[in-house]
C-alpha positions as CSV (number, residue, x, y, z in Angstrom):
1,M,115.4,94.9,102.8
2,H,118.3,97.2,103.2
3,R,117.9,100.2,105.2
4,K,119.2,102.5,102.4
5,L,116.4,101.2,100.1
6,R,113.5,102.4,102.3
7,L,111.6,105.9,101.9
8,R,111.5,107.4,105.3
9,N,111.4,111.2,105.1
10,R,108.2,113.3,104.5
11,A,109.5,115.2,101.6
12,D,110.1,112.2,99.5
13,F,106.5,110.9,100.4
14,S,105.2,114.1,99.4
15,R,107.1,114.3,96.0
16,I,105.9,111.0,95.1
17,Y,102.4,111.6,95.9
18,R,102.3,115.1,94.2
19,G,104.4,114.3,91.1
20,G,104.0,110.5,90.9
21,K,101.6,108.0,89.0
22,S,99.2,105.6,90.9
23,F,97.8,102.2,90.1
24,A,95.5,100.3,92.5
25,N,94.0,96.9,92.9
26,G,91.5,95.6,95.7
27,Q,94.4,95.2,98.3
28,F,97.1,97.8,97.5
29,V,97.6,101.1,95.8
30,V,101.1,101.8,94.4
31,Y,102.4,105.4,93.6
32,W,105.7,105.8,91.9
33,S,108.0,108.3,90.4
34,K,111.5,108.1,88.6
35,Q,114.2,108.4,91.2
36,P,116.8,111.2,91.5
37,V,119.4,109.1,92.8
38,A,121.0,105.7,91.2
39,D,119.5,103.2,93.6
40,P,118.1,100.0,92.4
41,F,114.4,101.3,93.9
42,R,113.2,102.7,97.1
43,L,110.2,101.5,99.0
44,G,107.9,103.2,101.4
45,I,104.8,101.4,102.9
46,S,101.7,103.2,104.2
47,A,99.2,101.3,106.5
48,S,96.7,103.5,108.1
49,K,94.8,102.9,111.5
50,K,91.8,101.9,109.2
51,I,93.3,98.6,108.7
52,G,93.5,97.6,112.4
53,N,95.7,98.2,115.5
54,A,99.5,98.6,115.6
55,V,100.2,94.9,115.6
56,V,98.2,94.3,112.5
57,R,99.9,97.4,110.7
58,N,103.3,96.4,111.7
59,R,102.8,92.7,110.6
60,M,101.4,93.9,107.0
61,R,104.7,96.2,106.8
62,R,106.9,93.3,107.7
63,V,105.2,90.8,105.1
64,I,105.3,93.4,102.3
65,K,109.0,94.1,103.0
66,E,109.6,90.5,102.6
67,I,107.8,89.9,99.5
68,V,109.5,92.8,98.0
69,R,113.0,91.6,99.2
70,L,112.3,88.3,97.7
71,N,111.1,89.8,94.3
72,A,113.7,92.8,94.4
73,E,115.3,91.5,91.2
74,R,112.1,91.8,89.1
75,I,111.3,95.5,90.1
76,A,112.5,98.2,87.7
77,P,115.5,100.1,88.7
78,R,115.6,103.8,89.5
79,V,112.1,104.2,90.8
80,D,110.8,105.3,94.2
81,L,107.4,103.7,95.1
82,I,105.0,103.8,97.9
83,L,102.6,100.7,98.6
84,I,99.5,101.6,100.5
85,V,97.8,98.6,102.2
86,R,94.1,98.6,102.0
87,K,91.8,96.8,104.6
88,P,91.0,93.5,102.4
89,A,94.7,92.6,102.5
90,V,94.7,92.1,106.1
91,D,92.8,88.7,105.8
92,M,94.9,87.4,103.2
93,K,97.7,84.6,103.4
94,T,101.2,85.4,102.4
95,K,101.2,83.8,98.9
96,E,97.9,85.6,98.1
97,L,99.4,89.0,99.2
98,E,102.5,88.3,97.0
99,R,100.2,87.8,93.9
100,S,98.4,90.8,94.7
101,V,101.6,92.9,95.2
102,L,103.0,91.7,91.9
103,H,99.8,92.3,90.2
104,V,99.7,95.9,91.2
105,L,103.3,96.5,90.3
106,K,102.6,94.7,86.8
107,K,99.6,97.0,86.4
108,A,101.9,100.2,87.0
109,G,104.6,98.7,84.6
110,L,107.1,98.4,87.5
111,L,108.1,94.7,86.6
112,K,111.0,93.7,84.3
113,Q,110.1,91.5,81.6
114,R,111.2,88.0,82.1
115,A,114.1,86.5,79.8
């Protein structure tokens, strides 16, 4: 995932939490809002200390970034989104995580329709 497609600063996170919409399933919560700039989409990942130590949190971030990178063409353009990892996601395999991420994005209406 390209560096310019990541949400990093606190102001962006705060703007999305305050003014965005949220959807959830058992493993993830997604907050999203329309984007002021014209990038394809920007992603931020939040993994709190509740889900495990630094090794676990960083592994979850890496796996989710890879899932999003592989499915980037399916995600709606011009949105900022934050994926929050919940505790049950830690015990899942990568394929199950991918299904869960796509499910929560579909629930939020952030997936493009297939042709």
